[in-house]
N, CA, C and O of each residue as an XYZ file, in Angstrom:
436
protein
N     160.864     87.813    131.517
C     161.676     87.790    132.724
C     162.259     86.409    132.967
O     163.357     86.279    133.508
N     161.524     85.375    132.566
C     161.990     84.019    132.783
C     163.290     83.746    132.031
O     164.177     83.076    132.562
N     163.419     84.259    130.790
C     164.637     84.078    130.023
C     165.839     84.658    130.750
O     166.923     84.075    130.731
N     165.650     85.790    131.383
C     166.748     86.434    132.102
C     167.287     85.517    133.197
O     168.501     85.423    133.375
N     166.429     84.857    133.912
C     166.899     83.984    134.986
C     167.655     82.780    134.431
O     168.577     82.280    135.075
N     167.276     82.311    133.246
C     168.000     81.209    132.607
C     169.421     81.654    132.287
O     170.375     80.914    132.525
N     169.560     82.858    131.751
C     170.886     83.369    131.412
C     171.717     83.652    132.658
O     172.920     83.389    132.690
N     171.068     84.187    133.674
C     171.787     84.440    134.919
C     172.278     83.133    135.535
O     173.401     83.059    136.033
N     171.437     82.110    135.498
C     171.833     80.809    136.034
C     173.001     80.228    135.245
O     173.933     79.675    135.829
N     172.954     80.349    133.937
C     174.046     79.854    133.094
C     175.342     80.608    133.398
O     176.419     80.013    133.435
N     175.230     81.917    133.614
C     176.396     82.731    133.945
C     177.017     82.262    135.257
O     178.231     82.081    135.353
N     176.179     82.070    136.252
C     176.658     81.652    137.577
C     177.334     80.290    137.521
O     178.397     80.093    138.109
N     176.720     79.359    136.816
C     177.304     78.021    136.685
C     178.623     78.060    135.935
O     179.573     77.365    136.296
N     178.680     78.879    134.886
C     179.907     78.977    134.093
C     181.035     79.550    134.932
O     182.167     79.071    134.856
N     180.747     80.558    135.725
C     181.769     81.135    136.587
C     182.313     80.078    137.544
O     183.527     79.958    137.711
N     181.431     79.320    138.167
C     181.875     78.273    139.089
C     182.717     77.227    138.361
O     183.745     76.787    138.876
N     182.285     76.832    137.169
C     183.026     75.833    136.390
C     184.441     76.324    136.080
O     185.412     75.594    136.277
N     184.551     77.546    135.600
C     185.855     78.078    135.222
C     186.747     78.311    136.436
O     187.958     78.100    136.375
N     186.145     78.746    137.532
C     186.929     78.958    138.760
C     187.497     77.635    139.262
O     188.666     77.555    139.637
N     186.657     76.595    139.267
C     187.125     75.285    139.725
C     188.175     74.711    138.779
O     189.110     74.040    139.216
N     188.020     74.972    137.496
C     189.004     74.531    136.517
C     190.363     75.166    136.806
O     191.408     74.540    136.624
N     190.331     76.398    137.251
C     191.573     77.089    137.624
C     192.122     76.573    138.956
O     193.301     76.753    139.259
N     191.263     75.933    139.743
C     191.703     75.350    141.006
C     191.853     76.354    142.124
O     192.765     76.248    142.944
N     190.965     77.328    142.160
C     191.044     78.366    143.172
C     189.707     78.455    143.905
O     188.653     78.189    143.328
N     189.762     78.825    145.164
C     188.524     78.972    145.935
C     187.838     80.281    145.558
O     188.466     81.212    145.054
N     186.537     80.326    145.814
C     185.775     81.541    145.545
C     186.322     82.702    146.382
O     186.396     83.835    145.907
N     186.697     82.416    147.608
C     187.235     83.450    148.493
C     188.539     84.013    147.940
O     188.705     85.230    147.859
N     189.467     83.131    147.559
C     190.751     83.591    147.035
C     190.575     84.390    145.745
O     191.253     85.394    145.527
N     189.656     83.932    144.895
C     189.418     84.650    143.657
C     188.846     86.035    143.946
O     189.262     87.021    143.338
N     187.897     86.107    144.867
C     187.301     87.390    145.250
C     188.367     88.377    145.698
O     188.412     89.517    145.237
N     189.218     87.924    146.598
C     190.257     88.797    147.141
C     191.279     89.170    146.070
O     191.792     90.289    146.067
N     191.578     88.244    145.163
C     192.558     88.501    144.108
C     192.095     89.553    143.114
O     192.917     90.239    142.507
N     190.788     89.684    142.944
C     190.291     90.712    142.021
C     189.859     91.983    142.760
O     189.198     92.853    142.194
N     190.248     92.068    144.034
C     190.025     93.295    144.792
C     188.632     93.459    145.363
O     188.179     94.582    145.584
N     187.948     92.352    145.604
C     186.588     92.415    146.134
C     186.552     91.812    147.538
O     187.552     91.282    148.023
N     185.397     91.899    148.179
C     185.267     91.304    149.511
C     185.278     89.779    149.370
O     185.070     89.245    148.281
N     185.520     89.104    150.465
C     185.734     87.655    150.452
C     184.566     86.854    149.893
O     184.779     85.764    149.362
N     183.341     87.359    149.997
C     182.174     86.615    149.537
C     181.677     86.998    148.150
O     180.638     86.508    147.708
N     182.404     87.865    147.464
C     181.942     88.406    146.182
C     181.649     87.316    145.147
O     180.542     87.269    144.611
N     182.604     86.450    144.858
C     182.426     85.409    143.837
C     181.369     84.407    144.293
O     180.565     83.944    143.484
N     181.365     84.076    145.560
C     180.354     83.162    146.095
C     178.944     83.723    145.873
O     178.027     82.982    145.520
N     178.778     85.018    146.078
C     177.471     85.646    145.858
C     177.054     85.574    144.387
O     175.876     85.382    144.088
N     177.999     85.724    143.480
C     177.679     85.617    142.054
C     177.315     84.175    141.715
O     176.307     83.926    141.053
N     178.123     83.237    142.161
C     177.872     81.830    141.851
C     176.550     81.329    142.429
O     175.935     80.420    141.873
N     176.115     81.912    143.534
C     174.844     81.530    144.146
C     173.663     82.341    143.632
O     172.548     82.202    144.135
N     173.899     83.187    142.633
C     172.817     83.952    142.020
C     172.325     85.126    142.840
O     171.254     85.664    142.559
N     173.080     85.536    143.848
C     172.658     86.659    144.687
C     173.075     88.003    144.101
O     172.555     89.045    144.499
N     174.012     87.977    143.157
C     174.513     89.214    142.560
C     175.082     88.895    141.184
O     175.375     87.742    140.867
N     175.232     89.929    140.381
C     175.933     89.825    139.109
C     177.027     90.884    139.099
O     176.863     91.943    139.705
N     178.136     90.618    138.423
C     179.214     91.610    138.412
C     178.892     92.778    137.485
O     178.100     92.653    136.551
N     179.515     93.896    137.762
C     179.446     95.018    136.821
C     180.251     94.614    135.583
O     180.985     93.626    135.612
N     180.117     95.362    134.522
C     180.870     95.063    133.315
C     182.376     95.114    133.594
O     183.124     94.245    133.145
N     182.809     96.125    134.328
C     184.235     96.244    134.660
C     184.712     95.033    135.452
O     185.777     94.483    135.173
N     183.922     94.622    136.438
C     184.317     93.461    137.237
C     184.280     92.176    136.424
O     185.075     91.269    136.670
N     183.373     92.085    135.461
C     183.349     90.917    134.573
C     184.673     90.819    133.812
O     185.226     89.730    133.659
N     185.174     91.955    133.340
C     186.461     91.938    132.637
C     187.599     91.557    133.574
O     188.526     90.857    133.166
N     187.543     92.005    134.821
C     188.551     91.592    135.810
C     188.483     90.082    136.043
O     189.514     89.421    136.168
N     187.283     89.552    136.098
C     187.091     88.108    136.277
C     187.709     87.355    135.111
O     188.426     86.373    135.305
N     187.432     87.815    133.909
C     188.007     87.157    132.718
C     189.528     87.237    132.734
O     190.205     86.251    132.440
N     190.069     88.405    133.075
C     191.527     88.544    133.169
C     192.095     87.567    134.193
O     193.110     86.915    133.947
N     191.440     87.475    135.328
C     191.905     86.569    136.383
C     191.887     85.119    135.908
O     192.799     84.349    136.207
N     190.848     84.756    135.172
C     190.719     83.384    134.664
C     191.578     83.148    133.420
O     191.679     82.026    132.923
N     192.196     84.231    132.926
C     193.059     84.178    131.737
C     192.302     83.705    130.498
O     192.783     82.876    129.726
N     191.099     84.261    130.336
C     190.269     83.959    129.172
C     189.673     85.256    128.648
O     189.723     86.289    129.316
N     189.112     85.194    127.455
C     188.418     86.355    126.900
C     186.946     86.283    127.296
O     186.464     85.219    127.683
N     186.232     87.390    127.205
C     184.783     87.331    127.443
C     184.097     86.345    126.492
O     183.144     85.670    126.880
N     184.580     86.262    125.252
C     184.009     85.305    124.309
C     184.205     83.870    124.814
O     183.299     83.043    124.708
N     185.388     83.579    125.361
C     185.643     82.250    125.932
C     184.697     81.976    127.099
O     184.212     80.857    127.264
N     184.440     83.001    127.905
C     183.561     82.827    129.057
C     182.192     82.327    128.613
O     181.620     81.427    129.228
N     181.676     82.912    127.547
C     180.326     82.572    127.098
C     180.266     81.390    126.144
O     179.192     81.053    125.645
N     181.400     80.757    125.883
C     181.410     79.539    125.061
C     181.105     78.376    125.999
O     182.007     77.664    126.439
N     179.826     78.196    126.296
C     179.395     77.227    127.303
C     179.720     75.785    126.925
O     179.745     74.917    127.798
N     179.967     75.511    125.654
C     180.295     74.151    125.223
C     181.755     73.796    125.495
O     182.114     72.619    125.492
N     182.590     74.790    125.727
C     184.007     74.550    125.946
C     184.299     74.353    127.430
O     184.072     75.242    128.251
N     184.804     73.176    127.748
C     185.157     72.912    129.147
C     186.590     73.355    129.450
O     186.990     73.408    130.613
N     187.359     73.673    128.408
C     188.748     74.113    128.578
C     189.016     75.314    127.661
O     189.770     75.195    126.695
N     188.409     76.457    127.954
C     188.508     77.600    127.034
C     189.921     78.126    126.829
O     190.271     78.532    125.721
N     190.727     78.125    127.864
C     192.090     78.645    127.719
C     192.890     77.777    126.752
O     193.599     78.292    125.888
N     192.772     76.468    126.901
C     193.479     75.546    126.024
C     192.931     75.611    124.605
O     193.690     75.526    123.640
N     191.609     75.761    124.473
C     190.990     75.858    123.152
C     191.468     77.117    122.428
O     191.710     77.078    121.222
N     191.604     78.218    123.141
C     192.077     79.462    122.527
C     193.518     79.320    122.055
O     193.875     79.819    120.988
N     194.340     78.647    122.837
C     195.732     78.412    122.443
C     195.789     77.537    121.200
O     196.553     77.804    120.272
N     194.973     76.489    121.191
C     194.921     75.599    120.035
C     194.448     76.350    118.797
O     195.028     76.199    117.722
N     193.415     77.146    118.935
C     192.880     77.926    117.823
C     193.942     78.866    117.264
O     194.082     78.997    116.048
N     194.677     79.508    118.135
C     195.747     80.407    117.706
C     196.810     79.646    116.923
O     197.303     80.143    115.911
N     197.165     78.465    117.372
C     198.155     77.640    116.675
C     197.640     77.181    115.320
O     198.395     77.155    114.348
N     196.375     76.820    115.244
C     195.792     76.367    113.978
C     195.864     77.461    112.919
O     196.058     77.173    111.738
N     195.710     78.699    113.333
C     195.757     79.812    112.388
C     197.145     80.023    111.791
O     197.280     80.740    110.799
N     198.165     79.421    112.365
C     199.535     79.572    111.873
C     199.939     78.470    110.895
O     201.023     78.520    110.313
N     199.067     77.472    110.712
C     199.383     76.345    109.842
C     199.133     76.670    108.372
O     198.331     77.540    108.033
N     199.844     75.943    107.514
C     199.563     76.045    106.081
C     198.217     75.376    105.817
O     197.695     74.666    106.677
N     197.661     75.598    104.639
C     196.386     74.975    104.293
C     196.476     73.456    104.380
O     195.561     72.801    104.879
N     197.565     72.908    103.900
C     197.749     71.454    103.914
C     197.813     70.920    105.354
O     197.171     69.921    105.683
N     198.585     71.589    106.194
C     198.693     71.176    107.595
C     197.342     71.289    108.292
O     196.946     70.399    109.045
N     196.647     72.380    108.039
C     195.339     72.595    108.646
C     194.373     71.484    108.260
O     193.666     70.949    109.114
N     194.340     71.139    106.987
C     193.454     70.069    106.521
C     193.807     68.726    107.144
O     192.915     67.935    107.449
N     195.094     68.457    107.335
C     195.509     67.211    107.996
C     194.999     67.154    109.434
O     194.486     66.127    109.878
N     195.144     68.252    110.150
C     194.667     68.318    111.541
C     193.150     68.182    111.580
O     192.613     67.470    112.428
N     192.457     68.861    110.668
C     190.999     68.770    110.607
C     190.552     67.328    110.398
O     189.598     66.880    111.033
N     191.223     66.602    109.522
C     190.877     65.198    109.277
C     191.124     64.340    110.513
O     190.329     63.453    110.826
N     192.207     64.597    111.204
C     192.516     63.846    112.440
C     191.425     64.092    113.491
O     190.928     63.155    114.116
N     191.065     65.363    113.672
C     190.051     65.717    114.669
C     188.704     65.109    114.288
O     188.005     64.571    115.146
N     188.341     65.187    113.034
C     187.089     64.601    112.561
C     187.064     63.108    112.845
O     186.045     62.576    113.287
N     188.170     62.431    112.597
C     188.270     60.992    112.850
C     188.178     60.695    114.359
O     187.505     59.746    114.761
N     188.846     61.497    115.183
C     188.797     61.275    116.639
C     187.388     61.458    117.192
O     186.935     60.668    118.020
N     186.704     62.484    116.741
C     185.354     62.763    117.226
C     184.392     61.677    116.754
O     183.503     61.261    117.497
N     184.571     61.226    115.530
C     183.704     60.201    114.961
C     183.860     58.883    115.723
O     182.879     58.165    115.917
N     185.054     58.567    116.147
C     185.345     57.293    116.818
C     185.259     57.400    118.337
O     185.694     56.492    119.045
N     184.718     58.467    118.831
C     184.617     58.714    120.277
C     183.749     57.716    120.975
O     183.572     57.797    122.191
């Protein structure tokens, strides 16, 4: 049971992080996805969890995929998904050049 609370806490924190990244209040987000004004606040405070359908509405509202939602290491999932999509369009040579640049940037961080 303890593991479940760890995952629930991570879910709640991630929702708050992504909502704030979008720059919207919990109330506005709740109303925008067709819920009562306190819906998102209740999730972020660990008082409730969304149904699967509502989770998909949340992801749609945040303009991310469910996979992006659970990528807890990504602080900018929407931008990362766009970048990933662009990388897939590069030639092998271009891709390797970008990979080397990124490796160098991360190494010199």
